[in-house]
C-alpha positions in Angstrom: 49.7 -2.8 -3.9 48.9 0.4 -5.6 50.3 0.5 -9.4 53.0 3.2 -10.3 50.8 3.4 -13.5 48.8 6.0 -12.5 48.0 8.7 -15.0 49.9 11.3 -12.7 52.7 9.4 -12.7 52.9 8.4 -16.4 53.6 11.9 -17.0 57.1 11.2 -15.3 57.5 7.7 -16.4 57.1 8.5 -20.1 59.7 10.9 -20.4 62.1 9.4 -18.1 62.0 6.7 -21.0 62.3 8.8 -23.5 65.4 10.6 -22.3 66.7 6.9 -21.3 65.9 5.5 -25.0 67.7 8.4 -26.3 71.0 8.2 -24.2 70.7 4.3 -24.7 70.6 4.9 -28.5 73.3 7.0 -29.2 75.5 4.8 -26.3 75.1 1.8 -28.1 74.9 3.0 -31.8 76.3 6.3 -32.0 74.7 9.0 -34.3 71.6 7.3 -35.6 70.8 7.1 -39.5 67.6 8.8 -38.2 69.1 11.4 -36.7 70.9 12.2 -40.0 68.0 11.8 -41.9 65.9 14.5 -39.7 68.8 16.7 -40.0 69.0 16.5 -43.8 65.2 17.6 -44.1 65.7 20.5 -42.0 68.8 21.6 -44.0 66.6 21.5 -47.3 64.0 23.5 -45.7 66.5 26.4 -45.0 66.0 29.8 -47.2 66.4 33.2 -46.0 63.3 34.5 -44.6 62.8 31.2 -42.6 65.9 31.4 -41.3 65.4 35.3 -40.0 62.2 33.9 -38.2 64.3 31.0 -36.6 66.7 33.2 -35.6 64.2 35.1 -33.8 62.7 32.0 -32.2 66.0 30.6 -30.9 66.9 33.6 -29.3 63.9 33.4 -27.2 66.0 31.2 -24.9 69.2 33.6 -25.0 70.1 34.6 -21.6 69.5 38.3 -22.6 65.9 37.4 -23.2 65.7 35.4 -20.2 66.8 38.1 -17.9 64.4 40.6 -19.3 61.7 38.4 -18.8 62.8 37.4 -15.2 63.3 41.4 -14.4 59.8 42.1 -16.0 58.4 39.7 -13.3 60.0 41.4 -10.7 58.6 44.4 -11.9 54.9 43.1 -12.7 54.4 41.1 -9.6 54.6 42.2 -5.8 56.1 39.0 -4.7 59.2 39.1 -5.9 59.9 35.5 -5.1 58.5 34.7 -8.6 61.6 36.4 -10.3 64.0 34.4 -7.6 62.4 31.1 -7.8 62.5 31.6 -11.9 66.2 32.5 -11.8 67.1 29.4 -9.5 65.2 27.1 -11.7 67.5 28.2 -14.8 70.5 28.1 -12.6 70.6 24.6 -11.4 68.7 23.7 -14.9 72.2 24.8 -16.7 74.6 23.2 -14.4 73.0 19.8 -14.5 72.7 20.2 -18.4 76.1 20.8 -18.6 77.1 17.9 -16.2 75.3 15.6 -18.5 76.9 16.8 -21.6 80.3 16.6 -20.1 79.4 12.9 -19.1 77.9 12.0 -22.1 80.5 13.9 -24.5 78.4 13.9 -27.8 80.0 16.2 -30.4 77.6 18.3 -32.1 76.5 17.7 -35.5 79.3 17.8 -38.4 78.6 20.1 -41.6 75.2 20.8 -40.6 75.4 23.8 -38.4 74.3 27.3 -39.9 75.6 28.8 -36.4 78.4 28.6 -34.9 78.4 26.8 -31.4 80.4 25.4 -29.0 80.5 22.6 -26.3 78.9 19.0 -26.5 75.4 18.3 -27.8 73.8 15.8 -25.8 71.1 17.0 -24.4 70.0 20.1 -26.2 70.6 23.3 -23.6 68.2 25.1 -25.2 65.4 22.6 -25.4 65.8 21.7 -21.6 66.3 25.1 -20.9 63.0 26.5 -22.4 61.0 23.5 -21.2 62.5 24.5 -17.5 62.1 28.7 -18.2 58.7 29.0 -19.9 57.3 25.7 -18.3 57.8 27.1 -14.8 56.7 31.0 -15.9 53.3 29.0 -17.5 52.6 27.5 -13.9 53.3 30.9 -12.1 51.3 32.4 -14.8 48.3 29.9 -14.6 47.9 29.8 -10.8 48.1 33.6 -10.8 45.1 34.0 -13.8 41.6 33.9 -12.9 40.1 33.8 -16.3 39.9 29.6 -17.6 40.0 31.0 -21.2 43.3 32.6 -20.3 44.6 29.6 -18.6 44.0 27.4 -21.5 45.5 30.1 -24.2 48.5 30.2 -22.0 48.8 26.8 -22.1 48.3 26.2 -25.7 51.1 29.2 -26.7 53.8 28.3 -24.2 53.7 24.7 -25.6 54.1 25.8 -28.9 57.0 28.5 -28.2 58.8 25.4 -26.6 58.5 23.3 -29.1 59.5 25.7 -31.8 62.6 26.8 -29.9 63.7 23.0 -29.6 63.0 22.3 -33.5 65.1 25.7 -34.5 67.7 23.7 -33.2 67.7 21.0 -35.6 67.0 23.4 -38.4 70.5 25.6 -37.5 72.1 22.0 -37.5 73.6 22.6 -34.1 71.8 19.6 -32.6 70.5 16.0 -33.8 66.9 15.3 -33.3 67.3 12.9 -30.5 69.5 15.8 -28.5 66.2 17.7 -28.8 63.8 15.0 -27.5 66.2 14.2 -24.5 66.3 17.8 -23.9 62.8 18.4 -23.6 62.2 15.0 -21.8 64.7 15.6 -19.1 63.6 19.2 -18.9 60.1 18.1 -18.3 61.3 15.5 -15.5 63.5 18.7 -13.9 60.3 21.1 -14.3 58.2 18.7 -12.3 60.3 17.9 -9.4 61.2 21.8 -9.2 57.9 22.5 -8.8 57.0 20.1 -6.3 60.0 21.1 -4.3 59.0 25.0 -4.6 55.7 24.4 -3.4 56.3 21.9 -0.7 59.0 22.9 1.0 59.8 26.7 0.3 56.9 28.7 -0.9 53.4 28.5 -1.4 52.7 30.1 -5.0 49.2 29.5 -5.4 
């Protein structure tokens, strides 16, 4: 019998386990002391200059910025399906995120928020959508770039960007760290399935 614990499967199994753990901890124990502790650490790091930088980074996952990037893709690439599939990627990701938020119904951190945010907290939409959007954008660019050095640089830079966007949500006090981990984990799971569905059933990207 073939083991499910292959290197390829672990890339999906580990995020699934992480998401499940974050959800279980909240449902069983509520807000953990670790969540509160990390929020206080980030709160103590706040200063006007860093806050300005954080706001710039967090806005890289705003609807306006994502729309601009999609529009640029439509201009740059002859194949207009890149922009279409990226748009659908985000649309379905947002819908799924909101469904999970509504089911879990976790309130946002009280007393930590540096900016006004509404809606539920788990999982972080910014973390999940940044993984979904920039992850899929990274894939599109990766398979269309010939230079190996540029490919490696792209993966590193996009990965750092996704992580930074996620961390800004804790700094701004609008999400618990477990919201961020859950958002990244579920976003990654969604991304893998979405890329495989696009490749297998709808369109040959590479």
